[in-house]
N, C-alpha and C positions, 0 to 999 in steps of 0.2 A: 630549303623547305621552311625556313623560319618565317618568311613572309606569308606563306600559305597557312601555317599553324596560327599565326597572329590573326589572320583574316578569319579563320574558323572560330577561334575563341571570341572574336568580336561578334560574329554572327550568332553564336550561342547566347551571348549576353543580350544583344539587341533584340533577338526574336524570342528570348526567354524559353528556349527549347529544353525539354527534359533530357533528351539524349539524341545522339547523332553518330553515324559511322560514315567514313569517307575512304574511297580508294582511287588512286590516280595511276594511269599507265602512260608511259611516254616511250616512243620508239619501239612499242611492243613489249616493254618490260615494266613491271610494277615498280614504281618509284616512291609510292606513299600509301600507307594504310594506317588509319588511326580512328579511335573512338573517343567520344566526349560525353560527359554527363552520366545519367543513370538509366538503368533498365526500367525501374519502377520508382516513381517519385514518392510513393507512400512508404515503401520499405527502405528506400535508399540504396537498394541493390545496384551495384555499378555494372556498366557494360564491359564486355571483354571482346577480344577479336572473334571469339566463337559465337557471340550473342546473335540469335536468329530473329530477323525482322519479317513482318508480313509485307510483301512487295507488290500486292495488288496486280495492276494490269501489266507489269513486266512479264507476267505469265504468258501474255499473248505472243511475244516474239519466240518463245519456246514452242508454243503450239503451231505457229506458222512454219517453223523449221521442221517440226514433226510431220506436218502435212506434206511438205516438200520432200522429206525422206520417203514417205509412202508413194509419192508421185514418181520419184526416181526409181522405185522398185516396181512400178507399173501397177500398184494396187489401188491408185486413185488418180484422177485427172482433174486439174484445176478448173477446167471449163465444163466439166460434167455437172449434171444437175444433182442437187442435194438428195432428192428423192430416189436417185439411183442407188445410193448407199443406205438410205433409210426409207425403204418402201412402206413401212408402217406409219410414216408421218401423215396423219390425216388432219386436214384443216378446211375450214369453211371458206377461207380466202384462197381461191384457186391459183392465185399468182405465186404461191409458195412453190408450185411445181416448176417454176422457171428460174428459181434461185440456183446459182452455181457456187461451188466451193470458193472460187476466186472472189466472188462478190462478198461472201462472208468474211474472208481474210482482209479485204480492203474496205470493209464497212459500207458497202454499197448494196447490200441485200434488201434493204427496206424493212428488215425486222426491227421492231421497236426496242429501245433499250430497257433495261430492268428498272422498275420503279421502286420495288421493295426487295432487298436481298435476303430478308428474313434471317439476318445474322443471329437473332434471338431464337430462332427455331432451326438450328442446324441439322442437316441430314448427314449421316456418316456411312451408310451401307452401300454395297456394290451396285444396287439397283437405282441409285439416285440419278445417274445420267440418262438411263432409259426412261424413267418416269418424267424427266424434264421435257422430253420430246412431246409428251401428251399435253403440256401446258400451252403449247402453240395452237391447239385445235380451234379456238374461237378468237385468236388474236389477229386482227387485220394488219396488213403491211402499211407502212407509212407512204410508200411510193412503189412504183414499178421497179422490180429488181434491176440493178445496174444504172439507174437514172441519176440518183443523188447520193452524196455522202451523208450517212447518218451513223454516228458512232454507236455501236451496239455490243454491249456485254452479252446480251441474251443470244445473239447470233453465235458468238464464240463458244458459249456454253454447249451449244448443239454439237460442237466438234468433238466433245468427249466421247459421244456415242459413235460418231463417224470413225474416230481412231480405233475404238474398240472393235467395230465391225470389220474394218479394213486390215487391222493388224492381228486380230485374235487375242489381243491383250486389253485388260482394263486400262483406262487412260493413265492412271497413276503409275501402274506397273510399266507401261511403255515408256513414260517420261523418265522413270528411274533407270531403266536398262539402256536407253538410247541417249541419255544426256547426263544424268548425275553420276552414274557409274563410270562411263568412259572419260568424262571431263574431271573426274576426281573431285566431286563436289559432295562430301560426306554429310554436310549439314543442310542439304537442300531437299525439299520435298513439296508435294502438292497437298499433303495430308497433315494437318496440325498435330494429330495424335502421334506422329512419328518424331516430333521434336521433344527432347528431354525438357522437363519443366524448368530446370535450372538455366537453360539457354534461351527459353522463350521470352522475348521482350514484351513488355506490357504496352498496350495502346493508351494514348493520352489525348485529351481534348481540353477545351476551355470550360471551366465551370461558370455558373451564372455570374460570379464576381469577376470573371475574366482572368482567373488564375488557373494554371494547368492542374488537371486531376486525372486519375486513372479511369479509363472507361470501364463500365461494368460488363459490357458485352464484348467478347472477342470476335473479330471478323473471320469466321469460318463457316462455310456451308458447302458441302461437296457438290451440290448442283451448280455452283459457280466456279468450280476448279479451273476450267480452261481460261476463263476470263480474269480470275481474281484471287486465287489462293496459292500463289507461289510463296514459299518460305525459304529464306536463305540469309547468308551473311556476306560481309565484304570479301574475305578470302575466296570463298566459293565463286562469288559473282565476278571476281577478277579473272578466274579461269574461263568463265563464259565470255567476258570482254576480250580476252586474249584470243579465243577461238574465233570470235567474230571479226576482230582486226586482222586475223590471218586467213580470211576467206573460208571460215568454217573448219579450220584445221587445228587440232590440239595434240601436240607431241606426236606428230606423224599420223594421228588418227583423223580421218576426214569425216565430219558429220554429213557432208554433202560433196558431190562433185562441184568444182569451182563455178562452172557456169550456172548450175542450179542454185548455188549459194547466192550468186549475184542477182538472180531473179527475185530474191527476197527483198532487195533494196531498189528495185526498179519502180518508178512512180506509176501508180494506177490512177490517181485522181488528184487534182489540185484542190486543197481545202481552203487555202488563203494564199495571198501573194507570196511566192517563193517558198511555199510549204506544201509538201506532197505526201499523201498517204500511199504507202507501199503495201507489202503483205505483212502487216502488223507494225513494222518499223515506219517511222515518220521521217522524211527527209526535209531538212531545213537549209536554205541557202542564205548565208549571211557573211558580210565582210570578205567575200571572195572564197569562202569555204563552203563545202557541202558536208553537213553533219547529219548523222543518224541518231534519232532519239527515241527513247521509250520511257514512259513514266507510269507511276502507279499511285493510287490514292484511295485507300479504304478507311473506314472509321478508326481513327487513332494512329494512322501511319501515312507517310508520304515517301516516295522513292523516285529516283531519276537516274537514268543512264544516258550519257551522250558520247558518241564516237566521232572521231575525226579520222576516217580511214586513210586519207592520203598521208598523214603523219603517224599512223598507228598509235594514236593518242586517244585517251578517253578518261572520263570522270564518272564515278558512281557514288551516289549519296542516298542514304536512308535515314529517316527521322521517325521517332516514335511519338509523333504528334500530328494531328490533322489540322493544325492551325496555320501551317505555312507550307508552301510548295517547296519540295526539294530542289526544284529548278533554280530557285532564288539563291541556293548555295552552289550548285554545280556550275552554273554559267559563269559567275565571277571567278571561281577557281580555274575554269578552263581559259578564260580570258587572260588571267594572270599568267598562266603557263605559256600562253602564246605571246606574251610580252606586252600586253595592253595594261594601261594604268586603271586600277579599279577603285572606285570610290568606297569609303568605309560604309558598312551597313548602317541603316537608319532604323529606328524603332517604328514599326508599323503603327499607323495612327489609330487603328481600331483598338489597340490595347488601352491607351490612356482615355480614349473617347468612350469606350465601353464601360470602363470603371467609373468615369464621371457620370455617365448616364444612369447607371445602376444606383449610384449613391445620391445624385442631386437632380436627376430628371433630364428629360430631353432638351429643354431650353438651355440648361447649363452646359450640356454636351455640345450643342451647336455653337454656343459662345466660345467654348474651349477650342473647337475645331477652327473657327475663323481666326481666333487669336493666335493659335500655334502656327497656322498657315502663313500668317503675316509676320509674326515675330520670331519663329523658330523653324523656317523651312528647311534648314540644313540638318536638323536634329531628327525629323520625323519623315516617314515615307507616306505621302498622301495619294498614292496610286488608287485608282478606282477599285482594284481587287480587294483592298483592305476595308473600304467602306462596305463593299458587297459582302465580305466575310462577316462584318459586324451585323449587317442586316439579317443574314441567314442564321447567325447565332441567336439573335433576338427572336426570330420567327420560330425556328425549329427547336431550340434549346430552352430559351427563357419563356416561350409562348407569349411574347409581348408583341402582338400583331400590329397594333397601332404605332408603336415606337419603331418597329421594323419598317413599316410603310413609310414613315417620315425619313428614316435613314436612306431608303431607296430613292425617295423623291429628292433628297439632298444630292444623292449620287448622280441621278440623271440630269440634274440641273448643272452640275460641275462637269459631267462626262456624258453629254447627250448622245454620243455614238457608242456607248458601252452596252452591248446586247445583254450581257450578264446582269447589269443594273436594271434594265427594262424587264428582264425575266423575273428578277427578284421582286420588282414592283408588282408585276402580274401575280406572282405567288401570294404576296401579302394581300393584294386586293381580292384574290379568290378566297383566301382564308376568311376575309371579312365579308364575304358574300356580295362584293361589289362587282357584279358580273360584267357590266358594260365597261367599267374601267379595266378589269382584268383582260377582257377581250382585246381592248385597245393596246394594252401593254404587251400582251403576247404577240399581237400583230406587228408591233414595232420591233420586238425581239427578232421575228422572222424576216423583217425587212433588212435588218442588219446581219443576221446569220440564218439563212434559209434552211441550213442543215441541222439546226438544233432540235432534235426530235422530242425532247421533253416539252418544249414549247408547242410543237406540232400536236402532241397528244393532249396537252392541257387545253389548247384552243379547240381541238376537235370535240372534247368532252363538254366544254362550255357552250359551244355552238349547238350541240345535240340537245343540251339542257334547255337552252334558250328557245329552240325551235320545237320542243316537245309539246 
């Protein structure tokens, strides 16, 4: 494990991460668990094996398994209509009546994604899930149900009330009794107030000077529990990993019958080449392997779990920063365990570029970008994702709309097929009231990625404004 440990230390340094925790399973057994860095960069409080991270959308694979449990008990049917279980769902868009439970789980319901999670206005009471249903009343669908893949946190949030209605238990109670207790996951919960303060890891982001700082707002809101509010740590999540690699069985306790468990990982829709959306899990086919992945990303945190069922092997990573994808850690670790040679991590270009921009202006930053790309390509990571991250930091955090737009333009010049770069350009143009330019950029986004519903919604609003 010395090579893995060395790689992880290099990643911590290159990515300037506050803290990170990693777990590895091989042949169905835990072979590595370790934590690095701090829980809170301001206080210097260190991480421990018990430290609890916010895991975001890893919530969804638990929820899909819960729905399958209820289906196994005959309390719900995947192809039954949502309104069968929530007859009080009233909407002006009549297409809601055709949405099925399966379509929600596979992100093909057409329900738009959340635009504002209102982390700064958290709800904590038992009525949150029921009230959330009422927010759909005047929200039009993006497409006919079952037609296209549109990732939707909002759709998953509806399932809290479905689980309550079908099981007779509040969502959080059901998840505790049917998952955390039988899987012996004592530090796992969907309710942030259940986590002892000493164990709760702090969220971090980049400050305006592109140095990590603690986020003021913690990402919790009970209305988003099914989509986004799982809290756990590496030891607990290794129990979850073990159960999934053993077809839903933990210490002779079956979460599901094996055939029903396997249904969770059957492809429902192809989202891109060799990548399939299942029921919450995503299947990816690469290098002759079929891998199941689940990832999370809320403000201040990133998490990623990847399973290789045929080898009963998996990697889980959680980071207390929203500046980097945990996938950038998990994939190299998995590749190394499979015997592949892994390149050493490189410093993402948006860190030095952002600091130069804030200190010396855009022109100096562009000069630095081209110089480093030519003279030091081996030292820095020039992927489009890092330029995009810089653009959004400038737009959303620093409120530097024009600089953000320039960065996105630079990105689409170097990466003309990056739909995320075109979306960022559209956002910066929309903020600057450049309606025609924003429309064009959103349209290009959807040409490259027709299922990106944030671009669908943004374009729809601009067209309505233009035609008003």
